[in-house]
C-alpha positions as CSV (number, residue, x, y, z in Angstrom):
1,M,40.5,11.5,21.5
2,I,41.5,9.9,24.8
3,L,39.3,12.3,26.7
4,F,36.4,11.4,24.4
5,F,36.7,7.7,24.9
6,T,37.4,7.9,28.6
7,L,34.2,9.8,29.1
8,V,32.2,7.4,27.0
9,F,33.7,4.4,28.8
10,A,32.8,5.9,32.1
11,L,29.3,6.3,30.9
12,I,28.7,2.8,29.6
13,V,30.3,0.8,32.3
14,A,28.3,2.4,35.2
15,P,25.1,0.5,35.7
16,G,22.0,2.6,35.2
17,V,23.9,5.8,34.4
18,A,21.7,8.3,32.5
19,M,22.9,10.6,29.7
20,A,24.0,13.5,31.8
21,D,24.4,17.0,30.2
22,P,28.1,17.2,31.4
23,I,28.9,14.2,29.4
24,S,27.4,15.6,26.3
25,S,29.0,18.9,26.9
26,A,32.4,17.3,27.3
27,I,32.1,15.4,24.1
28,F,30.8,18.5,22.3
29,T,33.8,20.5,23.7
30,F,36.2,17.8,22.4
31,L,34.7,17.7,18.9
32,A,34.6,21.5,18.6
33,G,38.2,21.6,19.7
34,A,39.1,19.1,17.0
35,G,37.8,21.5,14.4
36,V,34.3,20.0,13.8
37,A,31.6,22.4,12.8
38,V,29.4,23.3,15.8
39,G,26.1,22.1,14.1
40,T,27.7,18.8,13.1
41,A,29.4,18.4,16.5
42,T,26.1,18.5,18.3
43,V,24.7,15.8,16.0
44,I,27.7,13.5,16.2
45,A,27.9,13.9,20.0
46,S,24.3,12.7,20.2
47,F,25.2,9.7,18.0
48,A,28.3,8.8,19.9
49,T,26.9,8.8,23.4
50,R,23.7,7.0,22.6
51,L,25.0,4.4,20.1
52,I,27.9,3.3,22.2
53,F,25.7,3.2,25.2
54,G,23.2,1.1,23.3
55,A,25.8,-1.7,22.6
56,I,26.4,-2.5,26.3
57,V,23.2,-4.5,26.8
58,S,21.5,-7.3,24.9
59,L,19.6,-6.2,21.8
60,V,16.3,-6.7,23.5
61,G,17.7,-4.8,26.5
62,Q,17.9,-1.7,24.3
63,L,14.1,-2.0,23.7
64,F,13.4,-1.6,27.4
65,A,14.8,1.9,27.4
66,E,12.4,4.9,27.8
67,K,10.7,5.5,24.4
68,P,12.2,8.5,22.6
69,K,9.8,11.4,22.4
70,G,9.3,11.3,18.7
71,I,8.7,7.5,18.2
72,K,5.2,6.0,18.5
73,P,4.9,2.4,19.4
74,Q,2.7,1.3,16.6
75,G,0.5,2.5,13.7
76,I,0.9,5.5,11.5
77,Q,2.8,8.5,12.7
78,T,0.0,11.0,12.5
79,E,-3.5,10.3,13.7
80,Q,-5.2,12.6,11.2
81,T,-4.5,15.0,8.4
82,T,-2.6,18.0,9.8
83,T,-3.2,21.6,8.9
84,G,-1.5,24.9,9.4
85,D,1.7,26.6,8.4
86,T,3.9,25.6,11.3
87,T,3.9,21.9,11.0
88,P,7.4,20.4,10.9
89,Q,8.7,19.0,7.6
90,K,8.0,15.3,7.2
91,F,9.1,12.7,4.6
92,I,8.7,9.0,4.0
93,V,11.5,6.3,3.8
94,G,10.6,2.9,2.5
95,R,7.0,2.0,2.0
96,Y,4.6,3.5,4.5
97,A,1.2,5.2,4.9
98,A,0.8,8.8,5.8
99,E,-2.3,11.0,6.6
100,G,-0.8,14.0,4.8
101,H,-0.9,17.7,5.6
102,A,-3.6,20.0,4.3
103,V,-1.9,22.7,2.2
104,A,-5.1,24.8,2.4
105,P,-8.7,24.3,3.8
106,A,-10.8,22.2,1.5
107,Y,-12.2,23.9,-1.5
108,S,-15.7,23.3,-3.1
109,R,-17.6,24.3,-6.1
110,S,-21.3,23.9,-6.9
111,N,-21.1,23.1,-10.6
112,D,-19.8,19.7,-11.8
113,N,-22.2,17.8,-9.4
114,H,-20.9,19.6,-6.3
115,I,-17.2,18.9,-6.0
116,L,-15.1,18.9,-2.9
117,T,-11.3,19.5,-3.4
118,Y,-8.5,18.5,-1.1
119,I,-4.8,19.5,-1.6
120,L,-2.6,17.4,0.7
121,E,1.1,17.2,1.1
122,I,2.4,13.7,1.4
123,S,6.1,14.3,1.8
124,N,8.3,17.4,2.0
125,V,11.0,15.5,0.1
126,P,10.2,14.1,-3.4
127,I,9.1,10.5,-3.3
128,K,8.8,7.6,-5.8
129,G,5.0,7.6,-5.8
130,L,1.8,6.0,-4.6
131,T,1.3,2.2,-4.5
132,G,-1.8,2.1,-6.7
133,R,-4.3,2.5,-3.9
134,V,-5.3,5.0,-1.2
135,I,-7.3,4.7,1.9
136,I,-10.6,6.6,2.0
137,D,-12.6,6.6,5.2
138,G,-10.6,3.6,6.5
139,Q,-11.0,1.4,3.4
140,Y,-8.7,0.7,0.5
141,T,-9.6,2.3,-2.8
142,D,-7.9,1.2,-6.0
143,L,-6.6,3.9,-8.4
144,T,-7.0,3.4,-12.1
145,P,-6.0,5.8,-15.0
146,G,-8.8,8.2,-15.8
147,A,-10.5,8.3,-19.2
148,N,-9.1,11.0,-21.5
149,D,-6.7,12.3,-18.9
150,P,-3.4,10.4,-18.4
151,T,-2.6,12.4,-15.3
152,R,-5.8,11.6,-13.5
153,L,-6.5,8.5,-11.3
154,D,-10.0,7.4,-10.5
155,F,-11.2,5.8,-7.3
156,S,-12.1,2.6,-9.2
157,T,-13.1,0.5,-6.2
158,L,-15.8,3.1,-5.4
159,G,-17.2,2.7,-8.9
160,V,-19.5,5.3,-10.4
161,N,-22.5,7.1,-9.1
162,D,-26.0,6.9,-10.6
163,L,-25.0,9.4,-13.3
164,G,-22.1,7.3,-14.4
165,N,-19.4,9.6,-13.0
166,P,-16.5,8.3,-10.8
167,R,-17.0,9.0,-7.1
168,G,-13.6,10.5,-6.8
169,W,-10.4,11.6,-8.7
170,L,-6.8,12.0,-7.7
171,W,-3.8,13.8,-9.3
172,F,-0.4,13.0,-7.8
173,F,2.8,15.1,-8.0
174,D,6.0,13.5,-6.8
175,G,7.8,16.7,-5.8
176,T,9.8,17.3,-9.0
177,Q,7.0,19.5,-10.5
178,T,8.0,22.9,-11.8
179,T,4.6,24.4,-12.5
180,A,1.3,24.8,-10.7
181,F,-1.5,22.4,-11.4
182,N,-3.5,24.2,-14.0
183,Q,-6.8,22.6,-13.1
184,L,-6.6,24.1,-9.6
185,V,-5.6,27.5,-11.1
186,D,-8.6,27.3,-13.4
187,A,-11.1,26.2,-10.7
188,Y,-9.9,28.3,-7.8
189,G,-7.7,31.1,-9.2
190,D,-10.4,33.6,-8.6
191,H,-11.4,32.3,-5.1
192,P,-12.2,35.4,-3.0
193,D,-10.3,34.2,0.1
194,R,-7.7,31.6,-1.1
195,P,-6.9,32.0,-4.8
196,W,-4.8,29.2,-6.1
197,T,-2.4,30.8,-8.6
198,N,0.5,29.9,-10.9
199,D,2.9,30.5,-8.0
200,H,1.5,27.6,-6.1
201,I,4.0,25.1,-7.4
202,L,4.9,23.3,-4.1
203,Q,8.3,22.6,-5.6
204,G,10.2,19.9,-3.7
205,T,7.0,18.6,-2.0
206,A,5.1,15.5,-3.0
207,Y,1.4,16.2,-2.9
208,A,-2.0,15.0,-4.2
209,V,-5.1,16.8,-5.3
210,L,-8.3,14.8,-4.6
211,E,-11.8,15.6,-5.7
212,F,-14.9,14.0,-4.5
213,A,-18.3,14.1,-6.2
214,L,-21.2,14.5,-3.9
215,D,-22.6,11.1,-3.1
216,R,-24.3,10.8,0.3
217,E,-24.4,7.0,0.2
218,I,-20.6,6.8,0.0
219,Y,-19.4,10.0,1.8
220,T,-21.5,10.6,5.0
221,G,-19.2,13.5,5.9
222,L,-15.9,15.0,4.9
223,P,-13.8,12.0,3.7
224,S,-10.6,11.0,5.5
225,V,-7.6,10.1,3.4
226,R,-4.5,8.1,4.0
227,F,-1.8,7.6,1.4
228,E,0.1,4.4,0.9
229,A,3.4,5.6,-0.6
230,E,6.9,4.5,-1.6
231,G,9.3,7.0,-0.1
232,I,12.2,9.1,-1.1
233,A,15.1,8.0,-3.4
234,L,18.1,6.9,-1.5
235,Y,21.8,6.5,-2.3
236,D,22.9,2.9,-2.2
237,P,26.7,2.7,-2.4
238,R,26.5,-0.9,-3.6
239,K,25.1,0.6,-6.8
240,D,27.9,3.1,-7.2
241,S,30.7,1.7,-9.4
242,S,32.9,4.7,-8.5
243,V,33.2,3.4,-4.8
244,G,33.5,-0.3,-5.4
245,G,29.8,-1.1,-6.1
246,S,28.2,-1.7,-9.4
247,G,25.8,0.8,-11.0
248,A,25.1,4.5,-11.8
249,H,24.4,5.8,-8.2
250,R,26.5,8.8,-7.3
251,W,26.3,10.6,-4.0
252,A,26.7,14.0,-5.7
253,D,23.8,13.3,-8.1
254,P,20.5,12.5,-6.4
255,D,18.9,12.0,-9.8
256,T,20.7,8.6,-9.9
257,W,19.3,7.4,-6.6
258,E,16.4,4.9,-6.2
259,F,13.7,3.9,-3.8
260,S,14.8,1.4,-1.2
261,E,13.2,-0.3,1.8
262,N,16.6,-1.6,3.1
263,P,16.9,-0.4,6.7
264,Q,20.7,0.0,6.5
265,V,20.5,1.9,3.2
266,I,18.2,4.2,5.1
267,N,20.6,4.5,8.0
268,Y,23.6,5.1,5.7
269,N,21.7,8.1,4.2
270,I,20.7,9.4,7.6
271,L,24.3,9.3,8.8
272,R,25.5,11.1,5.7
273,G,22.6,13.5,5.8
274,I,19.4,14.0,3.8
275,T,19.0,17.4,2.2
276,L,15.5,18.9,2.7
277,P,14.0,21.3,0.1
278,T,14.8,24.2,2.5
279,G,18.5,23.4,2.2
280,D,18.7,22.0,5.8
281,I,20.4,18.7,6.4
282,Y,18.6,16.1,8.4
283,G,21.2,13.6,9.8
284,G,24.8,13.4,10.9
285,Q,26.8,14.8,7.9
286,V,29.3,11.9,8.6
287,P,32.0,11.9,5.9
288,A,32.0,8.9,3.6
289,E,35.4,7.7,4.8
290,D,34.0,7.3,8.3
291,L,31.4,4.7,7.0
292,P,33.6,1.8,5.9
293,L,31.9,0.3,2.8
294,D,33.0,-3.3,3.3
295,N,31.2,-3.2,6.6
296,W,28.1,-1.4,5.3
297,F,27.9,-3.5,2.1
298,A,27.7,-6.6,4.3
299,A,25.0,-5.1,6.5
300,M,22.9,-4.0,3.5
301,N,23.3,-7.4,1.8
302,E,22.3,-9.2,5.0
303,C,19.0,-7.2,5.0
304,D,18.4,-8.2,1.4
305,V,18.8,-12.0,2.0
306,L,15.6,-13.6,0.7
307,I,13.4,-15.6,3.1
308,G,11.1,-17.3,0.5
309,D,10.0,-14.3,-1.6
310,R,10.5,-11.6,0.9
311,P,13.7,-9.7,1.9
312,Q,14.8,-10.7,5.4
313,Y,14.6,-7.2,6.7
314,R,12.8,-4.2,5.2
315,A,11.5,-1.0,6.8
316,G,9.2,1.9,6.2
317,F,8.7,5.0,8.3
318,E,7.3,8.6,8.2
319,I,10.0,10.9,9.7
320,N,8.9,14.0,11.4
321,T,11.9,16.3,11.4
322,G,10.5,18.4,14.2
323,A,9.9,15.6,16.6
324,M,12.5,12.9,15.8
325,E,16.2,13.2,16.2
326,P,18.2,11.4,13.6
327,F,19.5,8.9,16.1
328,E,15.9,7.9,16.9
329,V,15.4,7.0,13.3
330,L,18.6,5.0,13.3
331,E,17.4,3.1,16.3
332,E,14.1,2.2,14.6
333,M,15.9,1.0,11.5
334,N,18.2,-1.1,13.7
335,R,15.2,-2.5,15.6
336,S,13.6,-3.6,12.3
337,S,16.8,-5.4,11.1
338,F,18.3,-6.9,14.3
339,A,21.2,-4.5,14.0
340,Q,23.6,-2.5,16.1
341,I,25.7,0.5,15.2
342,S,28.9,1.5,17.0
343,E,31.0,4.6,16.8
344,F,34.7,4.1,17.5
345,G,37.3,6.7,16.7
346,G,34.9,8.7,14.6
347,V,34.1,5.6,12.4
348,F,30.6,4.2,12.3
349,R,30.2,0.5,11.8
350,V,27.1,-1.7,11.8
351,R,26.3,-5.4,12.3
352,V,23.1,-7.0,11.1
353,G,21.8,-10.3,12.4
354,A,24.3,-12.9,13.6
355,P,27.7,-11.9,15.1
356,S,30.5,-11.4,12.7
357,T,33.2,-14.1,12.1
358,P,35.7,-13.9,14.9
359,V,38.7,-11.8,14.1
360,M,40.8,-13.0,17.0
361,S,41.1,-16.0,19.3
362,L,41.4,-15.6,23.1
363,T,42.6,-17.9,25.8
364,D,43.0,-17.5,29.6
365,D,46.7,-16.9,29.0
366,D,46.0,-13.6,27.1
367,F,44.7,-11.8,30.2
368,M,46.8,-9.2,31.9
369,I,46.9,-10.7,35.4
370,T,48.0,-7.4,36.9
371,E,44.6,-5.9,36.0
372,P,41.2,-6.9,37.4
373,S,38.6,-8.7,35.3
374,T,34.9,-8.9,36.1
375,Y,32.2,-11.4,35.1
376,E,28.4,-11.1,35.1
377,P,26.9,-14.5,34.6
378,F,23.3,-13.2,34.5
379,P,21.4,-10.0,35.1
380,G,19.0,-9.3,37.9
381,L,15.5,-10.6,37.8
382,A,14.2,-7.2,36.9
383,N,16.2,-7.4,33.6
384,T,15.4,-11.0,32.8
385,Y,12.7,-12.1,30.3
386,N,11.6,-15.4,29.0
387,A,8.7,-14.4,26.8
388,I,8.1,-11.7,24.2
389,T,5.2,-10.0,22.5
390,G,5.2,-7.2,20.1
391,T,3.3,-5.0,17.7
392,Y,4.0,-4.2,14.1
393,V,2.2,-2.2,11.4
394,E,-0.2,-4.2,9.3
395,P,-1.2,-3.0,5.8
396,V,-4.3,-5.3,6.0
397,D,-5.4,-3.1,8.9
398,V,-4.9,0.0,6.8
399,W,-1.5,0.5,8.5
400,E,-2.6,0.4,12.1
401,G,-0.7,-1.5,14.7
402,R,-1.4,-5.2,15.2
403,S,-0.1,-7.7,17.8
404,A,2.3,-10.4,16.6
405,D,2.2,-13.9,18.1
406,A,3.7,-14.2,21.5
407,V,7.0,-16.2,21.6
408,L,7.0,-18.4,24.7
409,N,9.4,-21.0,26.1
410,P,8.3,-23.3,29.0
411,E,11.9,-24.3,29.7
412,W,13.0,-20.7,30.3
413,E,10.0,-20.1,32.5
414,A,11.0,-23.2,34.6
415,E,14.6,-21.8,34.9
416,D,13.1,-18.5,36.2
417,G,11.2,-20.1,39.0
418,G,8.1,-21.0,37.1
419,R,7.3,-17.4,36.3
420,R,6.5,-15.9,32.9
421,L,8.4,-12.7,32.5
422,T,7.2,-11.0,29.3
423,I,8.6,-8.0,27.4
424,D,6.5,-6.2,24.8
425,V,8.3,-4.7,21.8
426,G,7.1,-2.1,19.3
427,L,8.2,-2.5,15.7
428,P,6.7,0.6,14.0
429,A,8.9,0.3,11.0
430,V,8.0,-3.3,10.2
431,R,5.0,-4.1,8.0
432,D,5.3,-7.9,7.6
433,K,4.1,-10.3,10.2
434,S,6.7,-12.9,9.3
435,Q,9.5,-10.3,9.7
436,A,8.0,-9.3,13.1
437,Q,7.9,-12.9,14.3
438,Q,11.5,-13.5,13.1
439,L,12.7,-10.4,15.0
440,L,10.8,-11.2,18.2
441,T,12.2,-14.8,18.2
442,A,15.7,-13.5,17.7
443,Y,15.4,-10.8,20.3
444,I,14.2,-13.1,23.1
445,K,16.8,-15.8,22.2
446,D,19.5,-13.1,22.3
447,Q,18.2,-11.8,25.6
448,R,19.0,-15.2,27.2
449,R,22.7,-14.8,26.4
450,F,23.5,-13.4,29.8
451,R,27.3,-13.6,30.1
452,V,29.2,-10.3,30.1
453,H,33.0,-10.2,30.7
454,R,35.2,-7.1,31.3
455,M,38.8,-7.8,30.8
456,V,42.2,-6.2,30.2
457,L,44.1,-7.5,27.1
458,P,47.6,-6.7,25.9
459,P,48.5,-4.3,23.1
460,S,48.4,-7.1,20.6
461,F,44.6,-6.8,20.8
462,S,44.7,-3.1,19.9
463,L,43.0,-3.6,16.5
464,I,39.8,-4.9,18.2
465,E,36.8,-2.6,17.7
466,P,33.2,-2.7,19.0
467,L,31.0,-5.2,17.1
468,D,34.0,-7.4,16.3
469,S,33.7,-11.0,17.5
470,I,36.3,-13.1,19.3
471,S,36.6,-16.8,19.8
472,W,37.3,-17.6,23.5
473,S,38.5,-20.9,24.8
474,S,38.7,-20.9,28.6
475,V,39.5,-23.7,31.0
476,T,38.4,-21.4,33.9
477,N,35.0,-20.7,32.4
478,G,34.5,-23.9,30.5
479,Y,34.5,-22.3,27.0
480,T,35.5,-24.0,23.8
481,A,35.8,-21.5,21.0
482,K,32.8,-19.7,22.4
483,V,31.8,-16.5,20.4
484,F,31.7,-13.2,22.2
485,E,30.9,-9.8,20.7
486,V,33.0,-6.8,21.6
487,I,30.7,-4.0,22.9
488,S,33.3,-1.5,24.2
489,V,37.0,-0.9,24.0
490,E,39.2,1.6,25.9
491,D,42.7,2.1,24.7
492,R,45.0,3.0,27.7
493,T,47.7,5.2,26.3
494,D,50.0,4.8,29.3
495,T,50.3,1.0,28.9
496,L,48.6,0.4,25.5
497,N,46.5,-2.2,27.2
498,Q,43.0,-2.7,26.0
499,F,40.1,-2.5,28.4
500,V,37.5,-4.7,26.6
501,T,33.9,-5.6,27.4
502,V,32.4,-8.6,25.6
503,R,29.0,-10.3,25.6
504,E,28.1,-13.8,24.6
505,R,26.4,-14.3,21.2
506,E,25.2,-17.3,19.3
507,P,24.8,-17.2,15.5
508,G,22.0,-19.7,15.7
509,D,19.8,-17.2,17.6
510,V,18.9,-15.5,14.3
511,A,18.4,-18.7,12.2
512,W,15.1,-18.4,10.3
513,G,14.0,-20.1,7.1
514,E,11.1,-20.0,4.7
515,G,9.3,-22.7,6.7
516,D,9.3,-20.6,9.8
517,D,7.3,-17.8,8.1
518,V,3.7,-17.4,9.1
519,A,0.6,-16.8,7.1
520,S,-0.5,-13.2,6.4
521,P,-3.4,-12.2,8.7
522,G,-6.9,-11.1,7.8
523,P,-8.4,-7.7,8.7
524,T,-9.1,-7.0,12.4
525,N,-9.9,-3.3,12.2
526,G,-13.6,-3.8,12.6
527,F,-14.3,-3.4,8.9
528,T,-16.4,-6.2,7.4
529,P,-16.2,-6.1,3.6
530,P,-19.6,-5.7,2.1
531,D,-21.3,-8.7,0.7
532,N,-21.7,-6.9,-2.7
533,L,-24.5,-9.3,-3.6
534,V,-27.0,-8.4,-6.2
535,P,-30.5,-8.6,-4.7
536,T,-32.5,-11.7,-5.8
537,L,-35.8,-10.0,-6.7
538,T,-39.3,-11.3,-7.1
539,V,-41.8,-8.7,-8.4
540,S,-45.5,-9.2,-8.8
541,A,-48.7,-7.2,-9.4
542,V,-50.9,-6.6,-6.4
543,D,-53.8,-4.3,-5.4
544,L,-54.2,-1.9,-2.6
545,N,-57.6,-2.7,-0.9
546,D,-59.8,-0.5,1.1
547,V,-61.4,-1.4,4.5
548,D,-64.1,-3.4,2.7
549,S,-61.3,-5.5,1.0
550,E,-62.2,-4.1,-2.4
551,P,-59.3,-3.4,-4.8
552,R,-58.8,0.4,-5.2
553,R,-55.3,0.9,-6.7
554,P,-52.8,-1.1,-8.7
555,A,-49.5,-1.7,-7.0
556,I,-46.2,-3.6,-7.3
557,K,-44.8,-5.9,-4.6
558,I,-41.0,-6.3,-4.5
559,E,-39.5,-9.2,-2.5
560,W,-36.0,-10.5,-1.7
561,P,-34.4,-12.9,0.8
562,V,-34.2,-11.4,4.3
563,D,-30.6,-12.7,5.1
564,E,-29.1,-12.4,1.7
565,A,-26.8,-9.5,2.6
566,P,-26.1,-9.4,6.3
567,S,-23.9,-6.3,6.1
568,A,-26.5,-4.2,4.2
569,E,-28.8,-2.0,6.2
570,L,-30.9,-0.6,3.4
571,L,-32.2,-1.6,0.0
572,K,-32.9,0.9,-2.8
573,Y,-35.3,0.2,-5.6
574,E,-36.3,2.0,-8.8
575,L,-39.3,1.7,-11.1
576,R,-39.6,2.7,-14.7
577,L,-41.9,2.1,-17.7
578,I,-40.6,-0.8,-19.8
579,G,-37.8,0.3,-22.1
580,D,-38.0,3.9,-21.0
581,V,-34.2,4.2,-20.3
582,G,-33.2,7.1,-18.1
583,N,-36.7,8.0,-16.8
584,V,-37.3,6.6,-13.4
585,V,-41.0,6.8,-12.3
586,T,-40.4,6.0,-8.7
587,T,-37.5,5.4,-6.3
588,G,-37.5,4.3,-2.7
589,T,-35.4,3.1,0.2
590,V,-36.4,0.5,2.7
591,G,-34.8,-1.8,5.3
592,A,-32.7,-4.5,3.8
593,R,-34.1,-7.1,6.3
594,D,-37.8,-6.2,5.7
595,G,-37.9,-8.7,2.9
596,L,-40.6,-7.0,0.9
597,T,-42.1,-3.6,0.1
598,V,-45.2,-2.5,-1.9
599,T,-45.4,0.6,-3.9
600,S,-48.2,2.3,-5.8
601,D,-46.4,5.6,-6.2
602,G,-46.8,6.7,-9.9
603,V,-48.2,3.2,-10.8
604,L,-50.9,3.1,-13.6
605,P,-53.3,0.2,-14.2
606,N,-52.6,-2.5,-16.9
607,T,-49.1,-1.1,-17.6
608,I,-45.8,-2.9,-18.0
609,Y,-43.1,-1.6,-15.6
610,E,-39.5,-2.7,-14.8
611,V,-38.1,-2.9,-11.3
612,R,-34.5,-3.1,-10.1
613,A,-32.8,-2.8,-6.7
614,R,-29.4,-2.8,-4.9
615,Y,-28.2,-3.0,-1.4
616,L,-26.7,0.0,0.4
617,T,-23.6,-0.8,2.4
618,G,-21.5,2.4,2.4
619,M,-19.5,0.9,-0.5
620,P,-20.5,0.6,-4.1
621,T,-23.0,-2.1,-4.9
622,E,-24.4,-3.5,-8.1
623,W,-28.0,-3.1,-9.3
624,S,-30.0,-6.2,-10.1
625,D,-31.3,-6.7,-13.6
626,W,-34.5,-4.9,-14.6
627,M,-37.5,-7.2,-13.7
628,P,-40.7,-6.7,-15.8
629,V,-44.1,-6.8,-14.2
630,T,-47.6,-5.9,-15.6
631,T,-49.9,-4.1,-13.2
632,S,-53.5,-5.2,-12.6
633,D,-56.3,-3.4,-14.5
634,T,-57.6,-1.9,-11.3
635,R,-59.2,1.4,-12.1
636,L,-61.4,4.0,-10.4
637,T,-64.5,2.6,-8.8
638,A,-67.9,4.1,-7.9
639,K,-66.5,4.9,-4.5
640,D,-64.0,7.1,-6.1
641,I,-66.7,8.8,-8.3
642,V,-69.1,9.2,-5.4
643,D,-66.5,10.7,-3.2
644,A,-65.5,13.1,-5.9
645,L,-69.1,14.1,-6.6
646,N,-69.9,14.6,-2.9
647,A,-66.8,16.8,-2.6
648,K,-68.0,19.0,-5.5
649,I,-71.6,19.3,-4.1
650,E,-70.3,20.3,-0.7
651,A,-68.1,22.9,-2.3
652,A,-71.1,24.3,-4.2
653,F,-73.3,24.6,-1.1
654,A,-70.4,26.3,0.7
655,R,-70.2,29.0,-2.0
656,H,-74.0,29.4,-2.0
657,D,-74.1,30.0,1.7
658,Q,-71.5,32.7,1.4
């Protein structure tokens, strides 16, 4: 154990030291020698080096580090629906949006109005379900129960097509299914290339079947899909009465677990390990006794503190097991909850928000005067910031990244020589602007707490651990009960003295109330909701005249306000005999900003017709009411008869000449 902490201490106290392979190898060797399984040793070694290292700098300082390879700075974790058999397993924690993975190429069938069928995995671990809407072609579409089929959901926002059929249907399976979807088996069981059989259960995988009815006004190509989902069930020890909580949760019985957006509940499960359907464990496999529940309960409760009607800290994420190490997910959950995790003596502890209540008091007389102490009053200019910007994931923007408001401070800029020194922070697990603003404000305030002390304390301080707080009164430094957080401890076995590193903290840096929250934003993804206005039609009978201005044919003029629906490009009209429901005589499409059109197609004289129209916007729109109009009694004239007779005479002479 001494070897382990000596190596880690040497790592964290050396400025700018990178994670070198010899260090990881030494820790691995120690753990393996201590009887830890090789697979687990590798994971824990990764946790130990990185998490202890992360505690040495300010919280915002950790955000400057090179971005881990599997973490994207903002927006959804996959840019498009993936395909193929070698894609790594993925699953969702908290609420998030995912593009899904195509289990097979899209199917289609020509009956049933030309149906396109998608089969898309949403999570390779069972999840709670969808939120009641999906995103089709970049726009939200509400889901409502289908008629006569309780398992079906209709794309209600897209309405129905001209035949009265929904424009799309969805069937969702949460991952606990034990049989194949019979409708797929019936429709594609005999497919010549990709038969869908009763063996296609996709057990353990949450997936959706989507079918789209051909509608060229709505789907101009193959539709894109994004699922807004509530993720996997998680074990919350606060809800386990057998370990000191209250409730039916049991670690050994996943059926008792529930959905959670609490970042530290997510981290607890990652540390203990999440079992994938393949039997593999994603996470640290840390024993329960190495996660002290009094500490973890406090962190989870701090996340759940209400700010108005929202939890203080909540998170959602799509985890790609092939691209993200567990510690990377831990870091993102910590980032979304202003938290730090430390590993000390094989025990993992966490602190969320403000520093803990001091466990000990310190004065200048407590120092070991035979050992050197160091003091860093402030970092170099390269590591100093006085302004912060950031991005989070905005559901209004269909889960794309959005910039939060910059947090600026003119006084700090003056202290830094009149320069604005800005750091930009990605919060890809945060979906609430108020939470993002709360975090950014706390991060930049915490970054201005510059003081770091390294000191040697007597054996009486041997119980101090990383993330504990101490209260320090110092005549030398001018401190009166000033709070410092312990960020590293080395126990010297030869003297039992404690080599301790502390950093100043202020509880007020994280203060945030309901009045500090900000309004939810409007959409900025370039999508302008359709006006969805019903055309204001005026219809009248007119005649089509010839070059001599003589009426030759009856016609109908259709008029509407030019600027009534700015987002509409086209207007579609229909014409039928009055009361002749279902039999359209004429239909046509014209520019929405033309303002009028005249049609004589299929129009008879002195006949009552009805006209209706609707705007075409790429989204469902409503038809106007049927408007009656009686056509003029304009019939064939002598010109029509003469022309017809001349044509017949010419034809007769042509035959005679032959």
